[in-house]
PyMOL Python script that loads the backbone (N, CA, C, O; Angstrom):
from pymol import cmd

cmd.read_pdbstr("""\
ATOM      1  N   ALA A   1       1.227  -1.541   0.001  1.00  0.00           N
ATOM      2  CA  ALA A   1       0.054  -0.149   0.247  1.00  0.00           C
ATOM      3  C   ALA A   1       1.231   1.354  -0.077  1.00  0.00           C
ATOM      4  O   ALA A   1       2.433   1.105   0.014  1.00  0.00           O
ATOM      5  N   GLN A   2       0.926   2.410  -0.335  1.00  0.00           N
ATOM      6  CA  GLN A   2       1.294   3.539  -0.788  1.00  0.00           C
ATOM      7  C   GLN A   2       1.298   4.006   0.374  1.00  0.00           C
ATOM      8  O   GLN A   2       0.713   3.439   1.297  1.00  0.00           O
ATOM      9  N   ALA A   3       1.928   5.060   0.506  1.00  0.00           N
ATOM     10  CA  ALA A   3       1.301   6.092   1.683  1.00  0.00           C
ATOM     11  C   ALA A   3       0.548   7.386   1.102  1.00  0.00           C
ATOM     12  O   ALA A   3       0.577   7.893  -0.020  1.00  0.00           O
ATOM     13  N   VAL A   4      -0.140   7.735   2.283  1.00  0.00           N
ATOM     14  CA  VAL A   4      -1.132   8.628   1.661  1.00  0.00           C
ATOM     15  C   VAL A   4      -0.821  10.003   1.859  1.00  0.00           C
ATOM     16  O   VAL A   4      -1.368  10.772   1.067  1.00  0.00           O
ATOM     17  N   LEU A   5      -0.013  10.541   2.796  1.00  0.00           N
ATOM     18  CA  LEU A   5       0.997  11.262   2.502  1.00  0.00           C
ATOM     19  C   LEU A   5       1.524  11.667   1.905  1.00  0.00           C
ATOM     20  O   LEU A   5       2.192  10.688   1.571  1.00  0.00           O
ATOM     21  N   PRO A   6       2.133  12.954   0.982  1.00  0.00           N
ATOM     22  CA  PRO A   6       3.393  12.806   0.185  1.00  0.00           C
ATOM     23  C   PRO A   6       4.613  12.801   1.212  1.00  0.00           C
ATOM     24  O   PRO A   6       4.871  13.182   2.353  1.00  0.00           O
ATOM     25  N   VAL A   7       5.320  12.026  -0.060  1.00  0.00           N
ATOM     26  CA  VAL A   7       6.874  11.955   0.738  1.00  0.00           C
ATOM     27  C   VAL A   7       7.698  12.717  -0.692  1.00  0.00           C
ATOM     28  O   VAL A   7       7.593  12.751  -1.918  1.00  0.00           O
ATOM     29  N   THR A   8       8.740  13.386   0.649  1.00  0.00           N
ATOM     30  CA  THR A   8      10.305  14.098  -0.442  1.00  0.00           C
ATOM     31  C   THR A   8      11.532  12.892  -0.135  1.00  0.00           C
ATOM     32  O   THR A   8      11.509  11.829   0.485  1.00  0.00           O
ATOM     33  N   ALA A   9      12.580  13.615  -0.885  1.00  0.00           N
ATOM     34  CA  ALA A   9      13.703  12.699  -0.513  1.00  0.00           C
ATOM     35  C   ALA A   9      14.629  13.625  -0.761  1.00  0.00           C
ATOM     36  O   ALA A   9      14.343  14.397  -1.676  1.00  0.00           O
ATOM     37  N   THR A  10      15.941  13.830  -0.074  1.00  0.00           N
ATOM     38  CA  THR A  10      16.887  14.527  -0.684  1.00  0.00           C
ATOM     39  C   THR A  10      18.240  13.624  -0.489  1.00  0.00           C
ATOM     40  O   THR A  10      18.221  12.646   0.258  1.00  0.00           O
ATOM     41  N   ILE A  11      19.285  13.969  -1.126  1.00  0.00           N
ATOM     42  CA  ILE A  11      20.553  13.289  -1.017  1.00  0.00           C
ATOM     43  C   ILE A  11      21.222  14.787  -1.251  1.00  0.00           C
ATOM     44  O   ILE A  11      20.844  15.664  -2.028  1.00  0.00           O
ATOM     45  N   GLY A  12      22.501  14.798  -0.192  1.00  0.00           N
ATOM     46  CA  GLY A  12      22.846  15.236  -0.318  1.00  0.00           C
ATOM     47  C   GLY A  12      22.582  17.259  -0.695  1.00  0.00           C
ATOM     48  O   GLY A  12      23.114  18.094  -1.427  1.00  0.00           O
ATOM     49  N   GLY A  13      21.645  17.237   0.154  1.00  0.00           N
ATOM     50  CA  GLY A  13      20.578  18.560   0.421  1.00  0.00           C
ATOM     51  C   GLY A  13      19.958  18.777  -1.494  1.00  0.00           C
ATOM     52  O   GLY A  13      19.309  19.798  -1.720  1.00  0.00           O
ATOM     53  N   VAL A  14      20.157  18.028  -2.402  1.00  0.00           N
ATOM     54  CA  VAL A  14      19.456  17.864  -3.696  1.00  0.00           C
ATOM     55  C   VAL A  14      18.562  16.918  -3.343  1.00  0.00           C
ATOM     56  O   VAL A  14      18.922  15.891  -2.768  1.00  0.00           O
ATOM     57  N   GLU A  15      16.980  17.234  -3.734  1.00  0.00           N
ATOM     58  CA  GLU A  15      15.939  16.807  -3.614  1.00  0.00           C
ATOM     59  C   GLU A  15      15.796  15.827  -4.817  1.00  0.00           C
ATOM     60  O   GLU A  15      16.433  16.139  -5.823  1.00  0.00           O
ATOM     61  N   VAL A  16      14.982  14.581  -4.864  1.00  0.00           N
ATOM     62  CA  VAL A  16      15.296  13.825  -5.621  1.00  0.00           C
ATOM     63  C   VAL A  16      13.678  13.152  -5.792  1.00  0.00           C
ATOM     64  O   VAL A  16      13.113  12.832  -4.746  1.00  0.00           O
ATOM     65  N   PRO A  17      12.897  12.931  -7.203  1.00  0.00           N
ATOM     66  CA  PRO A  17      12.224  12.469  -7.048  1.00  0.00           C
ATOM     67  C   PRO A  17      11.867  11.373  -6.583  1.00  0.00           C
ATOM     68  O   PRO A  17      12.539  10.370  -6.823  1.00  0.00           O
ATOM     69  N   VAL A  18      10.311  11.294  -5.529  1.00  0.00           N
ATOM     70  CA  VAL A  18      10.421   9.717  -5.375  1.00  0.00           C
ATOM     71  C   VAL A  18       9.208   9.315  -5.787  1.00  0.00           C
ATOM     72  O   VAL A  18       8.150   9.941  -5.840  1.00  0.00           O
ATOM     73  N   SER A  19       9.496   8.087  -6.104  1.00  0.00           N
ATOM     74  CA  SER A  19       8.804   7.404  -7.213  1.00  0.00           C
ATOM     75  C   SER A  19       7.682   6.195  -6.611  1.00  0.00           C
ATOM     76  O   SER A  19       6.650   5.775  -7.136  1.00  0.00           O
ATOM     77  N   TYR A  20       8.259   5.867  -5.440  1.00  0.00           N
ATOM     78  CA  TYR A  20       7.071   5.081  -4.189  1.00  0.00           C
ATOM     79  C   TYR A  20       7.547   5.360  -2.927  1.00  0.00           C
ATOM     80  O   TYR A  20       8.748   5.446  -2.671  1.00  0.00           O
ATOM     81  N   ALA A  21       6.678   5.501  -2.145  1.00  0.00           N
ATOM     82  CA  ALA A  21       6.832   5.467  -0.994  1.00  0.00           C
ATOM     83  C   ALA A  21       5.462   4.470  -0.496  1.00  0.00           C
ATOM     84  O   ALA A  21       4.323   4.824  -0.801  1.00  0.00           O
ATOM     85  N   GLY A  22       5.754   3.004   0.421  1.00  0.00           N
ATOM     86  CA  GLY A  22       4.696   2.668   1.077  1.00  0.00           C
ATOM     87  C   GLY A  22       5.458   1.231   1.742  1.00  0.00           C
ATOM     88  O   GLY A  22       6.651   0.956   1.874  1.00  0.00           O
ATOM     89  N   LEU A  23       4.220   0.470   2.087  1.00  0.00           N
ATOM     90  CA  LEU A  23       4.524  -0.869   2.828  1.00  0.00           C
ATOM     91  C   LEU A  23       5.766  -1.708   1.332  1.00  0.00           C
ATOM     92  O   LEU A  23       5.873  -1.463   0.131  1.00  0.00           O
ATOM     93  N   THR A  24       6.409  -2.627   2.188  1.00  0.00           N
ATOM     94  CA  THR A  24       7.108  -3.200   1.299  1.00  0.00           C
ATOM     95  C   THR A  24       6.469  -4.814   1.099  1.00  0.00           C
ATOM     96  O   THR A  24       6.208  -5.664   1.951  1.00  0.00           O
ATOM     97  N   PRO A  25       6.352  -4.838  -0.272  1.00  0.00           N
ATOM     98  CA  PRO A  25       5.303  -6.097  -0.223  1.00  0.00           C
ATOM     99  C   PRO A  25       5.953  -7.576  -0.023  1.00  0.00           C
ATOM    100  O   PRO A  25       6.800  -8.127  -0.726  1.00  0.00           O
ATOM    101  N   GLY A  26       5.218  -8.110   1.294  1.00  0.00           N
ATOM    102  CA  GLY A  26       5.777  -9.560   2.142  1.00  0.00           C
ATOM    103  C   GLY A  26       6.796  -9.185   2.919  1.00  0.00           C
ATOM    104  O   GLY A  26       7.739  -9.966   3.043  1.00  0.00           O
ATOM    105  N   TYR A  27       6.811  -7.861   3.623  1.00  0.00           N
ATOM    106  CA  TYR A  27       7.600  -7.511   4.848  1.00  0.00           C
ATOM    107  C   TYR A  27       6.427  -6.994   5.704  1.00  0.00           C
ATOM    108  O   TYR A  27       5.783  -6.174   5.049  1.00  0.00           O
ATOM    109  N   VAL A  28       5.806  -7.233   7.236  1.00  0.00           N
ATOM    110  CA  VAL A  28       4.765  -6.587   7.700  1.00  0.00           C
ATOM    111  C   VAL A  28       5.471  -5.717   8.185  1.00  0.00           C
ATOM    112  O   VAL A  28       6.560  -6.069   8.636  1.00  0.00           O
ATOM    113  N   GLY A  29       5.157  -4.579   8.236  1.00  0.00           N
ATOM    114  CA  GLY A  29       5.265  -3.025   8.788  1.00  0.00           C
ATOM    115  C   GLY A  29       7.023  -2.224   8.480  1.00  0.00           C
ATOM    116  O   GLY A  29       7.454  -1.235   9.073  1.00  0.00           O
ATOM    117  N   LEU A  30       7.919  -3.218   7.143  1.00  0.00           N
ATOM    118  CA  LEU A  30       8.285  -2.299   6.378  1.00  0.00           C
ATOM    119  C   LEU A  30       8.199  -1.043   5.729  1.00  0.00           C
ATOM    120  O   LEU A  30       7.032  -0.829   5.401  1.00  0.00           O
ATOM    121  N   TYR A  31       8.543  -0.635   5.588  1.00  0.00           N
ATOM    122  CA  TYR A  31       8.544   0.822   4.649  1.00  0.00           C
ATOM    123  C   TYR A  31       9.489   1.016   3.724  1.00  0.00           C
ATOM    124  O   TYR A  31      10.698   1.147   3.917  1.00  0.00           O
ATOM    125  N   GLN A  32       8.729   1.035   2.419  1.00  0.00           N
ATOM    126  CA  GLN A  32      10.783   1.355   1.699  1.00  0.00           C
ATOM    127  C   GLN A  32       9.686   2.232   0.576  1.00  0.00           C
ATOM    128  O   GLN A  32       8.538   2.074   0.159  1.00  0.00           O
ATOM    129  N   VAL A  33      11.232   3.603   0.323  1.00  0.00           N
ATOM    130  CA  VAL A  33      11.284   4.958  -0.763  1.00  0.00           C
ATOM    131  C   VAL A  33      11.943   4.325  -1.459  1.00  0.00           C
ATOM    132  O   VAL A  33      12.977   3.720  -1.176  1.00  0.00           O
ATOM    133  N   ASN A  34      11.146   4.443  -2.917  1.00  0.00           N
ATOM    134  CA  ASN A  34      12.446   4.221  -4.515  1.00  0.00           C
ATOM    135  C   ASN A  34      12.271   5.920  -4.672  1.00  0.00           C
ATOM    136  O   ASN A  34      11.323   6.653  -4.389  1.00  0.00           O
ATOM    137  N   VAL A  35      13.458   6.171  -5.183  1.00  0.00           N
ATOM    138  CA  VAL A  35      13.393   7.672  -5.564  1.00  0.00           C
ATOM    139  C   VAL A  35      14.624   7.544  -6.982  1.00  0.00           C
ATOM    140  O   VAL A  35      15.541   6.750  -6.777  1.00  0.00           O
ATOM    141  N   THR A  36      14.629   8.132  -8.055  1.00  0.00           N
ATOM    142  CA  THR A  36      15.450   8.593  -9.026  1.00  0.00           C
ATOM    143  C   THR A  36      16.261   9.489  -9.173  1.00  0.00           C
ATOM    144  O   THR A  36      16.118  10.709  -9.245  1.00  0.00           O
ATOM    145  N   LEU A  37      17.538   8.546  -9.237  1.00  0.00           N
ATOM    146  CA  LEU A  37      19.042   9.881  -8.891  1.00  0.00           C
ATOM    147  C   LEU A  37      19.255  10.389 -10.519  1.00  0.00           C
ATOM    148  O   LEU A  37      18.939   9.873 -11.591  1.00  0.00           O
ATOM    149  N   SER A  38      19.595  11.012 -10.339  1.00  0.00           N
ATOM    150  CA  SER A  38      20.334  12.407 -11.668  1.00  0.00           C
ATOM    151  C   SER A  38      20.893  12.392 -11.415  1.00  0.00           C
ATOM    152  O   SER A  38      21.152  11.885 -10.324  1.00  0.00           O
ATOM    153  N   GLY A  39      21.916  13.102 -12.393  1.00  0.00           N
ATOM    154  CA  GLY A  39      23.355  13.736 -13.034  1.00  0.00           C
ATOM    155  C   GLY A  39      23.749  14.461 -11.558  1.00  0.00           C
ATOM    156  O   GLY A  39      24.662  14.393 -10.736  1.00  0.00           O
ATOM    157  N   GLY A  40      22.502  15.187 -11.741  1.00  0.00           N
ATOM    158  CA  GLY A  40      23.119  16.075 -10.126  1.00  0.00           C
ATOM    159  C   GLY A  40      23.133  16.342  -8.441  1.00  0.00           C
ATOM    160  O   GLY A  40      23.359  17.267  -7.660  1.00  0.00           O
ATOM    161  N   VAL A  41      22.689  14.733  -8.407  1.00  0.00           N
ATOM    162  CA  VAL A  41      22.533  14.099  -7.299  1.00  0.00           C
ATOM    163  C   VAL A  41      24.643  14.185  -6.720  1.00  0.00           C
ATOM    164  O   VAL A  41      25.641  13.714  -7.266  1.00  0.00           O
ATOM    165  N   PRO A  42      24.470  14.981  -5.481  1.00  0.00           N
ATOM    166  CA  PRO A  42      25.888  15.135  -5.770  1.00  0.00           C
ATOM    167  C   PRO A  42      26.645  13.273  -5.446  1.00  0.00           C
ATOM    168  O   PRO A  42      25.804  12.381  -5.341  1.00  0.00           O
ATOM    169  N   THR A  43      28.053  12.903  -5.328  1.00  0.00           N
ATOM    170  CA  THR A  43      28.650  12.153  -5.126  1.00  0.00           C
ATOM    171  C   THR A  43      29.636  12.037  -3.531  1.00  0.00           C
ATOM    172  O   THR A  43      30.204  12.805  -2.755  1.00  0.00           O
ATOM    173  N   GLY A  44      29.441  10.911  -3.647  1.00  0.00           N
ATOM    174  CA  GLY A  44      30.639  10.389  -2.251  1.00  0.00           C
ATOM    175  C   GLY A  44      29.852   9.739  -1.563  1.00  0.00           C
ATOM    176  O   GLY A  44      28.645   9.635  -1.783  1.00  0.00           O
ATOM    177  N   ASP A  45      30.745   9.011  -0.249  1.00  0.00           N
ATOM    178  CA  ASP A  45      30.652   8.511   1.382  1.00  0.00           C
ATOM    179  C   ASP A  45      29.827   8.683   1.878  1.00  0.00           C
ATOM    180  O   ASP A  45      28.968   7.855   2.182  1.00  0.00           O
ATOM    181  N   ASN A  46      29.848   9.902   2.124  1.00  0.00           N
ATOM    182  CA  ASN A  46      29.209  10.572   3.393  1.00  0.00           C
ATOM    183  C   ASN A  46      28.544  11.135   2.859  1.00  0.00           C
ATOM    184  O   ASN A  46      29.196  11.841   2.089  1.00  0.00           O
ATOM    185  N   LEU A  47      26.977  11.392   2.699  1.00  0.00           N
ATOM    186  CA  LEU A  47      25.983  12.144   1.667  1.00  0.00           C
ATOM    187  C   LEU A  47      24.871  11.568   2.677  1.00  0.00           C
ATOM    188  O   LEU A  47      24.458  10.419   2.838  1.00  0.00           O
ATOM    189  N   PRO A  48      24.459  13.068   3.445  1.00  0.00           N
ATOM    190  CA  PRO A  48      23.657  12.621   4.016  1.00  0.00           C
ATOM    191  C   PRO A  48      21.783  12.454   3.260  1.00  0.00           C
ATOM    192  O   PRO A  48      21.334  13.013   2.259  1.00  0.00           O
ATOM    193  N   VAL A  49      21.402  11.928   3.780  1.00  0.00           N
ATOM    194  CA  VAL A  49      19.840  11.332   3.023  1.00  0.00           C
ATOM    195  C   VAL A  49      18.739  11.436   3.695  1.00  0.00           C
ATOM    196  O   VAL A  49      18.886  10.958   4.820  1.00  0.00           O
ATOM    197  N   VAL A  50      17.771  11.819   3.521  1.00  0.00           N
ATOM    198  CA  VAL A  50      16.702  12.584   4.499  1.00  0.00           C
ATOM    199  C   VAL A  50      15.329  12.810   3.683  1.00  0.00           C
ATOM    200  O   VAL A  50      15.172  13.495   2.673  1.00  0.00           O
ATOM    201  N   ILE A  51      14.310  11.997   4.443  1.00  0.00           N
ATOM    202  CA  ILE A  51      12.965  11.551   4.028  1.00  0.00           C
ATOM    203  C   ILE A  51      12.236  12.464   4.738  1.00  0.00           C
ATOM    204  O   ILE A  51      12.598  12.770   5.874  1.00  0.00           O
ATOM    205  N   ARG A  52      11.040  13.052   4.124  1.00  0.00           N
ATOM    206  CA  ARG A  52      10.456  13.680   4.807  1.00  0.00           C
ATOM    207  C   ARG A  52       8.917  13.402   4.583  1.00  0.00           C
ATOM    208  O   ARG A  52       8.565  13.395   3.403  1.00  0.00           O
ATOM    209  N   GLN A  53       7.753  13.125   5.730  1.00  0.00           N
ATOM    210  CA  GLN A  53       6.033  13.277   5.516  1.00  0.00           C
ATOM    211  C   GLN A  53       5.787  13.649   6.500  1.00  0.00           C
ATOM    212  O   GLN A  53       6.079  13.023   7.519  1.00  0.00           O
ATOM    213  N   ASN A  54       4.790  15.495   6.506  1.00  0.00           N
ATOM    214  CA  ASN A  54       4.192  15.475   6.922  1.00  0.00           C
ATOM    215  C   ASN A  54       4.576  16.267   7.907  1.00  0.00           C
ATOM    216  O   ASN A  54       4.031  16.478   8.991  1.00  0.00           O
ATOM    217  N   GLY A  55       5.711  16.761   7.384  1.00  0.00           N
ATOM    218  CA  GLY A  55       6.767  18.171   8.191  1.00  0.00           C
ATOM    219  C   GLY A  55       7.729  17.304   8.959  1.00  0.00           C
ATOM    220  O   GLY A  55       8.633  17.923   9.520  1.00  0.00           O
ATOM    221  N   ILE A  56       7.712  15.572   9.141  1.00  0.00           N
ATOM    222  CA  ILE A  56       8.285  15.334   9.829  1.00  0.00           C
ATOM    223  C   ILE A  56       9.564  14.984   8.861  1.00  0.00           C
ATOM    224  O   ILE A  56       9.392  15.039   7.643  1.00  0.00           O
ATOM    225  N   GLU A  57      10.914  14.603   9.424  1.00  0.00           N
ATOM    226  CA  GLU A  57      12.117  14.543   8.817  1.00  0.00           C
ATOM    227  C   GLU A  57      13.171  13.027   9.652  1.00  0.00           C
ATOM    228  O   GLU A  57      13.559  12.765  10.790  1.00  0.00           O
ATOM    229  N   SER A  58      13.252  12.467   8.478  1.00  0.00           N
ATOM    230  CA  SER A  58      14.515  11.294   8.860  1.00  0.00           C
ATOM    231  C   SER A  58      15.612  11.806   9.492  1.00  0.00           C
ATOM    232  O   SER A  58      15.684  12.998   9.192  1.00  0.00           O
ATOM    233  N   ASN A  59      16.907  11.338  10.554  1.00  0.00           N
ATOM    234  CA  ASN A  59      17.542  11.724  11.308  1.00  0.00           C
ATOM    235  C   ASN A  59      18.635  11.667   9.451  1.00  0.00           C
ATOM    236  O   ASN A  59      18.480  10.676   8.738  1.00  0.00           O
ATOM    237  N   PRO A  60      19.202  12.344   9.180  1.00  0.00           N
ATOM    238  CA  PRO A  60      20.292  12.455   8.155  1.00  0.00           C
ATOM    239  C   PRO A  60      21.573  11.718   8.950  1.00  0.00           C
ATOM    240  O   PRO A  60      22.524  11.453   8.214  1.00  0.00           O
ATOM    241  N   HIS A  61      21.670  11.468   9.923  1.00  0.00           N
ATOM    242  CA  HIS A  61      23.118  11.284  10.761  1.00  0.00           C
ATOM    243  C   HIS A  61      22.578   9.353  10.973  1.00  0.00           C
ATOM    244  O   HIS A  61      23.107   8.749  11.906  1.00  0.00           O
ATOM    245  N   LEU A  62      21.774   8.745  10.252  1.00  0.00           N
ATOM    246  CA  LEU A  62      21.890   7.487  10.354  1.00  0.00           C
ATOM    247  C   LEU A  62      22.060   6.631   9.024  1.00  0.00           C
ATOM    248  O   LEU A  62      22.070   7.384   8.050  1.00  0.00           O
ATOM    249  N   PRO A  63      22.166   5.584   8.755  1.00  0.00           N
ATOM    250  CA  PRO A  63      23.179   4.914   7.210  1.00  0.00           C
ATOM    251  C   PRO A  63      22.143   3.964   7.064  1.00  0.00           C
ATOM    252  O   PRO A  63      21.756   3.028   7.763  1.00  0.00           O
ATOM    253  N   ILE A  64      21.688   4.584   5.659  1.00  0.00           N
ATOM    254  CA  ILE A  64      20.067   4.080   4.717  1.00  0.00           C
ATOM    255  C   ILE A  64      20.891   3.490   3.736  1.00  0.00           C
ATOM    256  O   ILE A  64      21.852   4.096   3.262  1.00  0.00           O
ATOM    257  N   ARG A  65      20.661   2.658   3.493  1.00  0.00           N
ATOM    258  CA  ARG A  65      20.949   1.496   2.668  1.00  0.00           C
ATOM    259  C   ARG A  65      20.094   2.054   1.184  1.00  0.00           C
ATOM    260  O   ARG A  65      18.964   2.538   1.120  1.00  0.00           O
ATOM    261  N   ILE A  66      20.957   1.822   0.200  1.00  0.00           N
ATOM    262  CA  ILE A  66      21.313   2.167  -1.105  1.00  0.00           C
ATOM    263  C   ILE A  66      21.289   1.520  -2.397  1.00  0.00           C
ATOM    264  O   ILE A  66      22.260   1.286  -3.117  1.00  0.00           O
ATOM    265  N   SER A  67      20.299   1.305  -2.571  1.00  0.00           N
ATOM    266  CA  SER A  67      20.524  -0.276  -4.118  1.00  0.00           C
ATOM    267  C   SER A  67      19.881   0.624  -5.262  1.00  0.00           C
ATOM    268  O   SER A  67      18.806   1.199  -5.435  1.00  0.00           O
ATOM    269  N   ILE A  68      21.321   0.427  -6.097  1.00  0.00           N
ATOM    270  CA  ILE A  68      21.105   1.264  -7.895  1.00  0.00           C
ATOM    271  C   ILE A  68      20.498   0.016  -8.824  1.00  0.00           C
ATOM    272  O   ILE A  68      21.207  -0.988  -8.753  1.00  0.00           O
ATOM    273  N   ARG A  69      19.505  -0.097  -9.549  1.00  0.00           N
ATOM    274  CA  ARG A  69      19.607  -0.508 -10.137  1.00  0.00           C
ATOM    275  C   ARG A  69      19.390  -0.279 -11.627  1.00  0.00           C
ATOM    276  O   ARG A  69      19.654  -1.171 -12.433  1.00  0.00           O
TER     277      ARG A  69
END
""", "prot")
cmd.dss("prot")
cmd.show_as("cartoon", "prot")
cmd.util.cbc("prot")
cmd.orient("prot")
């Protein structure tokens, strides 16, 4: 099920488009956020990833797994 409220994401301070935000099929209570990375996203080993929904931000200092397909 998709998230009801809009979700935004930034990587290294650059906003990236969210293509899906919601429950992960087959995993109870696990949410996923899919974003599209473009050439404008900075590169590096320690970039803050921030997810926002309903005025609440994720902690940019926690490691978040990023998978590129």
